C-alpha positions in Angstrom: 60.6 136.1 140.2 61.6 136.7 136.6 65.3 136.1 137.5 64.4 132.8 139.2 62.4 131.7 136.1 65.3 132.5 133.8 67.7 130.6 136.1 65.5 127.5 136.1 65.2 127.5 132.3 69.0 127.9 131.9 69.6 125.1 134.4 67.2 122.8 132.6 68.8 123.5 129.2 72.2 122.9 130.7 71.0 119.6 132.3 69.5 118.4 129.0 72.7 119.3 127.1 74.8 117.3 129.6 72.4 114.3 129.4 72.5 114.4 125.6 76.3 114.4 125.6 76.4 111.6 128.1 73.9 109.6 126.0 75.9 110.1 122.9 79.1 109.1 124.7 77.4 106.0 126.0 76.2 105.2 122.4 79.7 105.6 121.1 81.3 103.5 123.9 78.7 100.7 123.9 76.8 100.3 120.7 79.6 101.3 118.3 82.1 99.2 120.1 79.8 96.2 119.9 79.0 96.8 116.2 81.8 95.6 113.9 80.4 97.6 111.0 81.0 100.8 112.9 84.8 100.5 112.5 86.8 102.2 109.8 88.0 99.0 108.2 85.6 96.9 106.1 86.3 93.3 104.7 84.1 91.4 102.3 84.6 88.0 100.7 82.4 86.0 98.3 82.0 84.3 94.9 80.4 85.1 91.6 79.6 83.7 88.2 81.0 85.7 85.2 80.2 85.6 81.5 82.9 86.4 78.9 81.1 88.5 76.2 84.3 89.6 74.6 84.0 92.6 72.3 80.5 93.7 72.9 79.6 94.7 69.4 80.1 91.0 68.3 78.4 89.0 71.0 75.6 91.0 72.7 72.3 89.2 72.3 74.0 85.8 72.1 74.4 83.3 74.9 76.9 80.4 75.1 77.3 78.1 78.1 81.0 77.7 77.3 81.6 81.4 78.2 80.3 81.0 81.7 82.9 80.8 84.5 83.4 81.3 88.2 85.5 83.5 90.4 86.2 84.3 94.1 86.2 87.9 95.2 87.6 89.9 98.1 87.5 93.6 99.2 89.5 95.5 101.9 88.2 99.0 102.5 89.0 102.1 104.6 86.1 104.3 105.5 86.6 108.0 104.5 83.1 109.3 104.9 79.6 108.4 106.2 76.2 109.7 105.2 73.4 110.4 107.7 72.1 106.8 107.3 75.6 105.5 108.3 76.4 104.3 104.8 80.1 104.3 104.3 82.2 105.6 101.4 85.5 103.7 101.3 88.8 103.7 99.5 89.1 100.0 98.7 91.3 97.3 97.2 89.5 94.6 95.2 90.9 91.2 94.3 89.5 88.3 92.3 90.7 84.8 91.4 88.9 82.8 88.8 89.0 79.8 86.5 88.3 80.2 82.8 87.5 77.1 80.8 89.2 76.0 77.6 86.6 77.5 75.3 86.8 80.9 77.0 90.6 81.0 76.7 90.2 80.1 73.0 87.7 83.0 72.6 90.2 85.3 74.3 93.0 84.4 72.0 90.8 84.7 68.9 89.4 88.1 70.0 92.8 89.5 70.6 94.1 88.3 67.2 96.5 85.6 68.5 97.4 82.5 66.5 98.5 79.7 68.8 100.5 76.5 68.3 98.6 74.7 71.0 96.1 72.1 69.8 94.1 72.2 73.0 93.8 74.5 76.1 93.6 73.3 79.7 90.1 72.8 81.1 90.8 75.2 84.0 93.0 78.3 83.5 93.7 80.8 86.3 92.8 84.4 86.0 93.8 87.1 88.5 92.7 90.7 88.9 93.8 93.4 91.4 92.1 96.8 91.5 91.9 99.9 93.6 89.1 102.4 93.8 86.0 103.6 95.6 82.9 102.0 97.1 80.5 104.9 97.4 77.8 104.7 100.1 78.4 100.9 100.2 76.5 100.6 96.9 78.4 101.9 93.8 81.8 100.6 92.9 84.3 102.0 90.5 87.9 100.7 90.4 90.8 100.1 88.1 94.0 98.0 88.1 95.6 95.1 86.3 94.8 91.5 85.4 96.4 88.3 84.0 95.0 85.4 82.1 97.1 82.2 82.7 97.2 79.2 80.4 99.4 76.3 79.4 102.8 77.1 77.7 102.4 77.8 74.0 103.7 80.0 71.2 101.6 82.9 70.1 101.7 85.2 67.1 99.9 88.5 66.6 100.1 91.3 64.1 99.9 93.9 66.8 102.0 92.2 69.6 104.4 90.1 67.5 105.5 86.6 68.4 105.5 85.4 72.0 107.6 82.2 72.4 106.7 80.0 75.3 103.9 82.3 76.5 102.1 81.3 79.6 99.8 84.3 80.2 98.4 87.5 78.8 98.4 90.7 80.9 95.8 93.5 80.6 94.4 96.6 82.3 91.2 96.1 84.3 88.4 98.5 85.1 85.2 97.6 87.0 82.0 99.4 87.6 79.2 97.8 89.6 76.5 97.9 92.3 76.1 96.2 95.7 72.5 95.4 96.9 73.0 95.1 100.6 70.9 92.8 102.7 72.1 92.7 106.3 75.5 91.0 106.3 75.2 89.9 102.7 75.6 91.9 99.5 74.4 90.9 96.1 77.0 92.2 93.6 76.5 93.1 90.0 79.6 94.2 88.2 80.8 94.9 84.7 84.5 94.4 84.1 86.4 95.9 81.1 89.7 94.4 80.1 92.0 96.2 77.7 95.6 97.2 76.8 99.0 95.6 77.5 98.8 92.2 75.7 95.2 92.8 74.7 94.5 94.4 71.3 90.7 94.9 71.9 88.6 95.8 74.9 86.5 92.9 76.1 83.5 92.9 78.5 83.0 90.4 81.4 79.9 91.0 83.5 79.4 89.1 86.8 76.9 88.5 89.6 77.4 86.9 93.0 77.3 87.3 96.8 79.6 88.9 99.3 79.7 88.4 103.0 80.4 91.8 104.8 82.4 92.0 108.0 
């Protein structure tokens, strides 16, 4: 009788184990295949408003409408880990394309110590940034790369960077830290971008806030 009881218990455990494995396999084959967020690749696109503070020690506590601009953002990520709540940590590439107004470009040149021959700047000036880094648990972003501020052709003179004849842009290094507040397929993004080096003589700060659609 004792042997029969042990056999029944062992058979029951074996059956439960097989059923659990089958249920897990069905979940993987059905739910995860139907859920695009379960894949290893993540794509996000969106837009944000940014504010050019410039050197922080000079402009914190002040607000100027002429420093407010807009940008489009995109992210392509590859999942490298998941936590127990299925939040993904990703290696990601981040890109942004924006338009800075004439006053902002003027502030950039002044802050970097450039004297220009241009009497006026264009009302819309392209700015590009491309960074690579991590998006941790789909919440915390840290990334670094390069950027470029484009403007109309002009001659620039600087004590640190000399004379630039017929200059049409300034290049810089770009580092961003930020947070994503995820609500279903939409993320509220709050980022702080630091621009420094190359053609820039001072580090400037450009915070931004916007929305991203997650795919």
